[in-house]
N, C-alpha and C positions, 0 to 999 in steps of 0.2 A: 282413830280419826281424827284428824285435824279439827281445830275447833269450828272452823268456818262451815265444814262439812256437817257437823253435828248441829250447827244453827239452822242449816239449810235442812236437816231431816226435821227438826222441830217445826219450822214454819210450813213445810212440805205438809206435815199431820195436819196442822192448823187450816191450811187451804183445801184439805180433804173433808171437813167438815161439814156437816150440812148447814144450810142458810135458808131464810125465809125466803120463799119463791126462788131457790137456787140462783141468788143472785152474786154469791160470792164477793160481795163488796168490801173484803178487807184489805188493810195494807198494813205493814210491819215496820217498825223501826226499830234497828238494832243499835242499842248503846253500848259502847265499850270504854268511851274515855272518861278517866278518873274525874275530870272536872265537871262533866255533866252529871255523873254518879254524886259527885259532892253536894250539887245544887238540888238533886231529888233528896238526898240526905237532910240538907238543911229545911226543905220544904215539907217533908214527911215523917222525918225523925225514927228511920229503921236502920240500924247498924248494917243489916244484910245489904241494903242498897249500894254501900261501899264496897263490901266484902265480895259481891258477885262479879265475876269476871264479864257478863254480859247480862242486860237487861233489855228483854222484848217488849215492845209497847205495841198491843193490838189495837188498831184503829178501823173505824167502820165509816162508810160513805152515807150519812143520813138522808141523803137525797136519793139513794138508791135501794137501802135496806129498809123493809118495813116493821122490821124488829131487831134494831141496833142492839140492846142490850143483849139480848138472847143471842144474836150471832157473835157477839165477841164472846159471850160465856161459852159456847159450844166450841168455838176455835181454841179459846184458852184451855179449855179441858183437853183437848186432843194434844195440845203442847205438853201438858202435865203428864198425860199417858205415856207419850213418846219419851218423854224426859225418863221417866222410870225405866222404860225398855233399854235406853242407852246408857243407863247408871248415872244419870245427872240428878240434881235437887232442883227443886222450883219452890216457889212460894207465889199464892196471889196477893198482890198489893192493891187494895182499894185506892181508887182515886174518887172520893165522893166531893170535897170540897170544891165548889165552882171557881173559886178564886185561884186555888193550886191549880185546878185543871186549865184554867187559862194561861196560867205563869208557864205551864209544860208545854201547851200548844205554841205559845210564843217563842219559847226557849228552842223547841224543835221544828220551827216553820211550819206546823201541821195546818193545812188549810181548813178555814171556817165550816166547809161542810163536813168535817169528820169530826168524830168525837172519840173519846177514850173513857173506859171504865176502870182500867187497872193496868198494872205494869207487872211484868214476871221475870224477877232476878233468877238467873240460870247459873249454877255451878255445881260443884261436887259436894255432895253432902257431908257434912262432919260425922254423922252417924248414918248406919244404914239401919231403917225398921225392918223387924221381921215380917214377913207376909202374913196377912189375915189368916186365921184358921176357920173352919166350920163352926167352932163354938163361939167364935166373935158375931156370928149371924143371930139376929133377933127375930124369930119369927112373929112376934107379938106385934111388930111394927106395919105387918100386912093385914089389910082390912079388905074384906070382900064385899062388893057391891056397896057399903056405907061404911061411916066410921064405926 
């Protein structure tokens, strides 16, 4: 499948995620230019930002979403699940620092009413993890009625 089609499949999965009040107020920026990825690396310092062929930045319209952090998180998780299905690798890169967040918004010309909390580098994994097995499951982490 061509790279563009893979990215569409990832974003399609994100757009099918549940959102608060079913407002679906996401937008997504797809970054492929090395110059932009280098700027992210300079600000955030993670080598994988330079190596990933694509970086997806989920955005949320804060004037529409009543739960922007949760809405971005659920959409991002759908991207991660779909990426595994497609044989791709991803990682969650937090964007916590307000100054860095504002630099990214300025660089990408993101309107003020939108916010971001993460970016998702996408590529092919260097190593494939083995699937979890039933003995990896810890039933002691389940509490009934109270902790």
